[in-house]
N, C-alpha and C positions, 0 to 999 in steps of 0.2 A: 448528421451528424457526423463525421469522418470517425474511420477506425481501423485499427492496428491488428498483425497477427502476431499473438505473442505463443513457444512455447518451452514451458514453467512444470518442474519437476516439483511435485507434491510432498511430502509424507503419505502416505500411507491413511496415517488417523485421522488429519481433515479428509487426504478428500471421501473416507470414507465416511466420513466430517459432516462434509455436504454432497455432498450421494442422499445422504440420509435429509438431508433438510429435504436435498427436490424431490423426492417421494412423502418427502412427509406434505409437502405445501404443494405443491403438487402444479412445478414450475420445471425449464429445462434447467440442465444445473449450469449452466453456464453466466442467468438470471440473476442464480444463489452468489455465482462466480461473483457476480459485479457489478454485487449488493454491496458480498464484504466485503472486499477490494476500496468497496464506495466510502462503506462507512469511514473502514482505519483509514484514507486518507486522511492527508491532509488540507484544508483548508488552500483553497483555486483564492489562486491571488490578492482576485477582485472583493471576493471577499469578505476574505478579512476584513476588522478595521480596523479602518489607518492606527490606531494605539498596539493595533494588536504587528501590523505588520515590520518593524520593529526587534521585537520580543521573535517570528520570521524566521530571518533574519539572523540574527544568532545566533538561532540553535541551529540552524543551517551551516554557517563557518564553525559555529563547535565541534556537527556533530563532523562535514568537513576534515577538518586540524585532525580530529578519534581516528579517523579513520586513516589521512597523510602520516601520525607517529603509527601506525600497526602495520603498516603498508611497506614503511622506510628501516623496522625496528628491525620486522623481516626476512629482509637484506643483507 
């Protein structure tokens, strides 16, 4: 599995929650963060049932359109 390095600014409260979980479970902070990201991420395209793939596309398009509208509105 290839990896990518990302620098991410987290709110202090979220960082402390993740750090506390890592300490309590005796896991590396990175492992706890990766698990949280994995759980909160949408499914991989191939993991989604075909009948739900169209819903994923619709959701992505809706989000992209909303983001574009916000960006255009701020110009």
